[in-house]
N, C-alpha and C positions, 0 to 999 in steps of 0.2 A: 750564749747574748741572753742578756736580758731584755722584756718584752717592750722594756719602755725606751733603751735605746734603739734596737729592730725595727717597732714603729715610727720613730722618729726618723729611721734610716730610710724606710718602707716608702715615708712623706717624702723624702726628697730632699734631704737635711745633712750633707756630710760631717761628722762628729771629728773635730779634732781638738786635741788637747794642748793646752797653754801653758803649755812647762817642758821644760828638757833640763836632765841632770846627769851626768855619768854613772850617778849612785841607778837611778832608771833602766838607762843603756844595759848596765853591766850585771845589773840582780838578775833580768829578767824578765822588768814588770811591765816595759812598752809593748811586748811582745804577747804581754796577759792585755793589757788594755784591747791592745789590735783583736785580740782570739774570745775576749769574752763581753766588753762593751762598743765595740760597733768603731771603736779607734781607727779613723783611717786618714792621717794626718798628722802635724804637730806644727806652733808655732812659737819662736824664742822673741823676747826681748832684753833691751838692759838690765831692766830689772828682774828680769828669770835667770838670766847669769849673773844677777851678783847675789843672787839670790845659791845658785849653785857654785857658784865659785871662791863664796865666803866659808863653806865647809872645809874644816882642816882635812887633809888627808886623800881621797878623790884620786886629786889632779897631784899630787906630790910627783909617782911616778915618772911622768912628763916633764915636771918643770925640771927635774934633779936630769932627768939625759937633754933638757933642752942647755941647762947649763946658765950660767951669765947673762940670758939674754935681756936686751929692752922691754921693759915691760909689755909695747904696744905689740910685740912678736912674741911676746908669749899671750898673750891673750887671745888673738888672733890664732896662736897655732891650737889651743884649749879648747876654745869655742868652734870654730873649722871642723876637727876630732871630733866632737861633739856630735854634730851636724851632719859629716858628715857616716859617721856610723849608724846614726836614726833614718838618714837617708835610705843603706844599706839595708836596714830593718823592716824599711816601709816599699821596698821597690816589686816585692809581688802584687801589692797594693795598686801600685804606681801601672803594671805593666796589665792586670788583670780591669782595671778604670780607664786604658788608653792614655796614662798620665790626667787624668782630671784630679785624683786625690792621690796617697801617696807622696802629698808634698812634706819638707820640711822648710821654713823658712829660718832665716839668719838676717838680723839689722844691721844696715852700716849704721858707725859710729854714728851717736845722735847729736854731737859736738859740729856734724857736716850740715844739717839742719835745713839753714839756710841760704846754704851750699851749692848751686847745681854741680857744675863742674866737679869738682872732687865728691862729690856724691856720687856723679854719674860714673869716675875713676874709680871708686873703692868696690863700684855693682859689679865690675870687672873683674877686677883683682878676687872680691869675697866668694863670684861664682868660678873660675876659674881653681882658685887653691878647695875650693867644698870636688867641686870633679865631678859633681852626679847631676843625669839629665831628670832629678826632682827635687832638685832643691829649689828653693825659690830663696831672692833676695828682695829684703823687706827695706822700701824709701818710704819717707815721711810723705802725706799730702799737704807740704806746706806750697806756697805758693812758689819758692823755687824748685822745689819738689818736684813740680810737673813736668817742668823739661826732661829731668834726670831720667824720670820712667820712660817719658817716647824716648829717649834717649837707647835707656837699658834695653826694653822690649827692639828696639830695631836693630840692636846687635841678638837677637834671638835668644836673647834673657829672660826668664818667667820671672815675673814682679809682683810682689804682694806688697799693696798699695799701704801704707798703714795711717795710724792719725786723722780718720773722716767723722765728723763731727757734723756737717751741713749739709745741704741738699744742695745748696749752690758748691760748694768744694768737689761733692761728690759725681756732680755732673762733668766740670774740670776737669773730674779724674779718667771719666770712662772718655773722653773728648783726647785727652793724653793719651790713653790706654789701643783706642780706635786708632789714633796719627802713629803713635808708635809698632801694629800692626803692620799698618800701609807701609812703613817703612821698611821691616823685617822683610815685606811679601817682594819690596825694589829692591832689598838690596840680595835675595835669592835664599833666604832662612825657609826650611821646612816649618808652618806654622800651626802644624797638627801636634808638636809637644810644645809649645809656648801656652805655660799657664802663667795667670795672672790671677789674683783676688783682691777687692773692693774691702778694706776692714772700713764697718764702722762701726764708731764704739758706740756702747749702749747705758750701760748705768751710769757712767759719769755725769751723761745728759741729766738721768732721774735726779744723781745727789745735787747736781747744780740748779736745777728748776725749783725744785720741793724746797729747801730752803727761800728761794723767791716767792715761794705761797707761802710758804707761813709768815714772811717778814711781812707780806699781804694780810692774812688772821680773815678773808671775808669768807662767810661759807661756801661759795664760789670755787676760791683758790682751794679750800681745804678735797672741795670735790674733785679737781684736777692731778691731785699727788699723787705719783705713781704712773701718769700716765705719759707725758713727755715723751719720755725716751722710746715708748712701744711706739706710738706716733711718728717718731722720727723716721726711725727702723722700716716703720710699715710705707712710708711715702719712699723711703730713697728704694725699698722693690718697685712702688709703684714709678720709680723714676725708670730705675734698670729694666722694667719691660717695656716698657714707650722707646726708651733711646735705641735698646739694641732692637727694636720691631719699624721705628722707622730714617734708622741714621742710613743714609743711601747708601756710605760707602760698604758699610755691616756686612748686608746680603754678597756682595762681591769676597768679602777677604773671606766668609765662612764657608762661599763655595769652592773657595782656595785653601780648604781643614780647618783656617781659624775657629777657634772655641773662644765661646763667652769672656767675660772676665765676670766672674761669681761675687756675687757681695757675701761678704763675711760679717757676723756678725761679732764682735769683739767687745772686751771690757762685759762680758756678762753672768758672771760673776757677782749675788745682790748683797748690795751693800748696807742695806734698811733689811732688820731685824723683820720688819712689821709685813714684810711683801716673799710670797713665797719662792726657796730657794730656789724655783728651775723658771721661775717668770720670764727668765730673759731667754730662755730656750724654749717654755711654752706657748709664750706669746707671739714665735715669730718664725714659725713652722711655714715652710715653704717649700717649692721643689728648686734646686739648681742653684740655694747657698749651703753655705758652710757656716756651723758655729762653734765658735773654738772658746775652749773653757775651761774651768782649772779644775785639779782633780776632785775637788768638794763639791763643782755643780755638779761635776760628769755623775758623781755619787747618787748625788741626790736626783740627778736623771733616771737613772738606774733604777733608782730605792721606788721613786712614786710619781716619776713623768706622766705626761700624758702623752707629747708625739703625736697631737694628731692637726693636721693643716687648720693651721689660724690666721693665715694673714687676707688669702682667698674672701673678697667682699668687705673689706675694712676701711677702704681706705679713702669715704665719706666722711665713717665718724674721726678717721684719723685726721682729716683737714680742719673737724670741728673744731679738736681738741684744742692745733695752732694756731685756728683764729682766735679758740677764746683764750687762751693763754696771751695774745696779741691785745685781745680786749682789756685785759687785767694791768696794761700795763707793761709787760715783760718782754724784752726785746733781746729775738732768742738771737740774734746775729750777735750781738753780744755775748752772750753767753758758751756761747760755739765758738768764737775766735779767743776768750779765754782761755775755755779748756783745750785750742789747739795748742796754743802760747804755755797754758800748765804741761800739757801731754810734753811735749817737747823737753820743759825745763827738768821734767819729774826724771826722762829716760838720762838726760847729761849729769843728773845729781844720782843715780844707781851707775851711772858709766864711770864717776868721779872713784865711787866706794869700792867699783871694780879696777881702777886701776892700781889703788891701796891698798886691795887683800891678795891681788896677785904679786904686787911687790914685794911684800911681806912672806907670801910662801917662795918667793923664789930667794929671798934672803933666809931664809928662814932651811931650804933645800939644800943651800950650796956653805951654809955654817959650816 
């Protein structure tokens, strides 16, 4: 283990890799990252699968075996195979951590982001298809996604809630989670192994807010560049602490074996070269969080990260940053609403590319 990744883990952060491909699985690289860099889970999304499935070669044998199936079936088979194999690699981690870690996430079709019932149906299909207790089904935190999150948890299925940008939506996500766990208990499910994370996106917030601050051009605005994303995430952690401490339903569910939904920092690769390449890891270290990172960020952390606790005692400053943004006329809700819409659109665009690439693969191996 590297010193920095070990220190980060010791500070209470679960390090997950935000990437997956058949090459990574079959080369043994995933096992290496578990052994050498404290990686204890994996997240995927449509853009990650787009990158993986665009490679010519690694998936050809399975495509040939599948024959001339429709492209949707082929994608389902390829992606769930990768996720199933990854969950098997992480099974020991899952068992050692009582299924807190060792999780591998797979996302519902992003085109269903605004369809509650279809999302809930596909969540069950994916869960049954992967058929591993340490899998997680990713559901976007759109307004239409919230009841699907509750319905999926109510069936005893572990959920990774994705594309959260605002505190308002995050609070709704926690409420949807608690309601889902309450329903799971009422439905007779064992609560111990139902896992959930709330994926709160980070770097994209700075990209959007910094642009507005640059347009403002004042010294006051310049002083706030690179501060919005971390402040927003730190306030999400404050909300996490508050909600689970004060919600009267939670104590009863926890007594029945339920585990809290952990905040997960996503979009943690630094997009502005002027900022530290470990910024969205080192500035968001606290107990009981997950940080899912691209390999470039993981390597930066391993090489020169800090990993020391960095959220405790920052809430007052974080509130001050958000207040100053409002004073400068920045409509933070408008920013986060647009980020959510753009996030859904980007994943749909990636999925469209997946459809085209896999169809080309089917045609190639069956020519």
